[in-house]
C-alpha positions in Angstrom: -101.1 140.8 -71.4 -104.4 140.3 -69.8 -106.9 137.9 -71.3 -110.0 140.0 -72.1 -113.1 138.6 -73.7 -111.2 135.5 -74.7 -108.4 137.5 -76.3 -104.9 138.7 -75.2 -105.4 142.5 -75.2 -102.4 144.8 -75.3 -102.9 148.1 -73.5 -100.8 151.1 -72.5 -101.7 153.5 -69.7 -100.1 156.9 -69.3 -100.9 160.0 -67.2 -103.2 160.4 -64.3 -106.8 161.6 -63.8 -110.2 160.8 -65.3 -109.8 157.8 -67.7 -109.8 158.3 -71.5 -109.9 155.4 -73.9 -107.9 156.0 -77.1 -109.3 153.7 -79.9 -107.4 153.5 -83.1 -108.6 152.9 -86.7 -108.6 149.8 -88.8 -105.1 148.5 -89.5 -103.7 150.8 -86.7 -102.4 150.1 -83.2 -101.5 151.9 -80.0 -98.9 153.8 -81.9 -101.6 155.4 -84.0 -102.9 157.3 -81.0 -99.6 157.7 -79.2 -99.2 161.4 -80.1 -102.6 162.1 -78.6 -101.8 160.2 -75.4 -98.5 162.0 -75.1 -100.1 165.5 -75.3 -103.4 165.2 -73.5 -102.9 166.4 -69.9 -104.7 165.7 -66.7 -106.1 162.4 -67.8 -105.2 158.7 -67.6 -105.1 157.7 -71.2 -105.6 154.0 -71.9 -104.5 153.2 -75.5 -105.5 149.8 -76.7 -104.6 147.5 -79.5 -107.9 146.1 -80.8 -108.0 142.3 -81.1 -106.3 141.4 -84.4 -104.1 144.5 -84.4 -100.8 145.5 -82.9 -99.7 143.1 -80.2 -103.2 141.9 -79.3 -104.4 138.4 -80.1 -106.9 137.5 -82.9 -110.6 137.3 -82.1 -111.7 133.7 -81.6 -114.1 134.0 -84.6 -115.3 136.7 -87.0 -116.4 139.7 -84.8 -118.8 142.5 -85.6 -118.6 146.0 -84.1 -120.7 145.0 -81.0 -118.2 142.3 -80.2 -115.4 144.8 -80.2 -117.4 147.1 -78.0 -118.1 144.3 -75.5 -114.3 143.6 -75.4 -113.6 147.2 -74.6 -116.3 147.2 -71.9 -114.6 144.0 -70.5 -111.3 145.9 -70.4 -112.9 148.7 -68.5 -114.2 146.2 -65.9 -110.7 144.6 -65.7 -109.0 148.0 -65.2 -111.7 149.1 -62.7 -112.8 152.0 -64.9 -116.3 152.9 -63.9 -116.6 155.7 -66.5 -114.4 157.0 -69.2 -114.2 159.5 -72.1 -113.7 158.1 -75.5 -111.5 159.2 -78.5 -112.2 157.0 -81.5 -110.6 157.3 -85.0 -112.3 155.6 -88.0 -112.9 152.0 -86.8 -112.4 153.2 -83.3 -115.2 155.6 -83.9 -117.5 152.7 -84.9 -116.7 151.0 -81.5 -117.3 154.3 -79.7 -120.7 154.7 -81.3 -121.8 151.3 -80.0 -120.3 151.9 -76.6 -122.0 155.2 -76.3 -125.4 153.8 -77.3 -125.3 150.6 -75.3 -123.5 151.8 -72.1 -124.5 155.4 -71.4 -123.6 155.0 -67.7 -120.0 154.0 -68.6 -119.3 156.9 -71.0 -118.5 160.5 -70.1 -117.8 162.4 -73.3 -117.0 161.2 -76.8 -114.7 162.5 -79.5 -115.2 161.0 -82.9 -112.5 161.9 -85.5 -113.2 160.7 -89.1 -115.4 158.0 -87.6 -116.6 155.2 -89.8 -120.1 153.7 -89.4 -122.2 155.6 -91.9 -123.0 153.5 -95.0 -122.5 155.1 -98.4 -125.4 154.6 -100.9 -124.7 151.7 -103.3 -124.1 153.1 -106.8 -125.3 151.3 -109.9 -121.7 150.7 -110.8 -121.1 149.0 -107.5 -124.2 146.9 -107.9 -123.0 145.7 -111.3 -119.5 144.9 -109.9 -121.0 142.9 -107.0 -123.2 141.0 -109.5 -120.1 140.2 -111.6 -118.3 139.0 -108.5 -121.1 136.6 -107.6 -121.4 135.3 -111.2 -117.6 134.7 -111.3 -117.6 132.9 -108.0 -120.4 130.6 -109.2 -118.9 130.0 -112.6 -115.5 129.0 -111.2 -117.0 126.1 -109.4 -118.0 124.4 -112.7 -115.9 121.5 -113.9 -113.1 122.6 -116.2 -113.0 126.1 -114.8 -111.7 125.4 -111.3 -108.1 125.6 -112.6 -108.6 129.3 -113.4 -110.0 130.1 -110.0 -106.8 131.5 -108.4 -106.0 133.7 -111.5 -109.5 135.1 -111.9 -109.9 135.7 -108.2 -106.6 137.4 -108.0 -107.5 139.7 -110.9 -110.9 140.5 -109.3 -109.4 141.3 -105.9 -106.7 143.5 -107.4 -109.1 145.4 -109.5 -112.2 145.8 -107.3 -111.6 144.9 -103.7 -110.4 147.6 -101.2 -106.9 147.7 -99.9 -108.2 147.1 -96.3 -110.0 144.0 -97.5 -107.0 142.6 -99.4 -104.7 143.2 -96.4 -107.2 141.9 -93.8 -105.7 138.4 -93.8 -107.3 136.4 -91.0 -109.6 139.3 -90.2 -111.2 139.3 -93.6 -114.5 137.9 -92.4 -114.4 140.3 -89.5 -113.8 143.2 -91.9 -116.8 142.2 -94.0 -119.1 142.1 -90.9 -117.8 145.4 -89.7 -118.2 147.5 -92.9 -121.6 146.1 -93.6 -123.2 147.5 -90.3 -125.0 150.8 -90.4 -124.3 152.5 -87.1 -126.6 155.5 -87.5 -129.3 153.8 -85.4 -126.7 153.6 -82.6 -125.7 157.2 -83.1 -129.3 158.3 -82.4 -129.3 156.6 -79.0 -126.1 158.3 -77.7 -126.7 160.5 -74.7 -123.1 161.6 -74.1 -121.9 165.0 -75.3 -120.1 164.2 -78.5 -117.5 166.2 -80.5 -116.9 165.3 -84.1 -113.6 166.4 -85.8 -113.2 165.9 -89.5 -111.0 166.8 -92.4 -112.9 168.3 -95.4 -110.6 166.3 -97.7 -111.3 163.0 -96.1 -111.7 160.4 -98.9 -112.3 157.4 -96.6 -115.0 158.7 -94.4 -116.2 161.8 -96.4 -117.3 164.9 -94.6 -121.0 164.2 -95.4 -120.7 161.2 -93.1 -119.6 163.4 -90.2 -122.5 165.7 -90.9 -124.8 162.8 -90.8 -123.5 161.7 -87.5 -123.8 165.3 -86.1 -127.5 165.3 -87.2 -128.1 161.9 -85.7 -126.4 162.3 -82.3 -128.7 164.3 -80.0 -125.9 166.3 -78.3 -123.2 166.7 -80.9 -121.0 169.4 -82.6 -118.8 169.2 -85.7 -115.4 170.8 -86.1 -114.0 170.8 -89.7 -110.3 171.1 -90.4 -109.8 172.7 -93.9 -107.4 170.8 -96.1 -107.1 167.8 -93.8 -107.8 164.2 -94.7 -108.7 161.0 -93.0 -106.0 161.4 -90.4 -106.9 165.0 -89.6 -106.1 164.5 -85.9 -102.5 163.8 -86.8 -102.3 166.4 -89.6 -103.6 169.1 -87.2 -102.4 167.7 -84.0 -101.9 170.9 -82.0 -105.4 172.1 -82.9 -106.9 168.7 -82.2 -105.4 168.5 -78.7 -106.4 172.1 -77.9 -110.0 171.4 -78.9 -110.3 168.0 -77.2 -108.6 169.3 -74.0 -111.1 172.1 -73.8 -114.0 169.8 -74.5 -113.0 167.3 -71.9 -112.1 169.9 -69.3 -115.5 171.5 -69.8 -114.2 175.0 -70.3 
């Protein structure tokens, strides 16, 4: 594997033609986008394992979304890709938003499917939960209470922390940085034609977030798959490929 941005980066290339970068979601890998790479015709599809996922190495420190975007840009330089289309699912959509905003000359068209990057309003319940977490963290450092730290922290994480956070392991600090960043300001600076594909039953990145991105990105359109969830591109694969193929082909 090549060393890209200080990390061993696993990549798979199939097909021939204009380059397309297939960028998977958090916790995914090249395999997550394989069905897309297999069916998209007339393009050289570069599927990548983000650092920390699949067969790629871990980031050297906690990365934010711009760090991942710089890594993908470094891969493009390594692979002699002057310009490419992007397909980004969930976390891959976050990276695509930054790439599109910061490197307009390197990006052709963008497909965002159930992209993350739009922050949800913090509910009063969440504010109370976070205050409880901070209070517990402080209290457990007091003499006589340190022995209870593993038990209480385990209870808190099991009850309140997301599955992605609990499973992040060495990427936990990276996960915290990634989910805290509001990418709507990046979306507003994207010049590339952008297609958003969403499932109206998506519980991880709800449809209103896709609608917010459509409004923010200057040249964007939104396609909604009725009854599909966060992996709408897999659930409605034939429709997804047909729409993306038409979009990329410019027909």
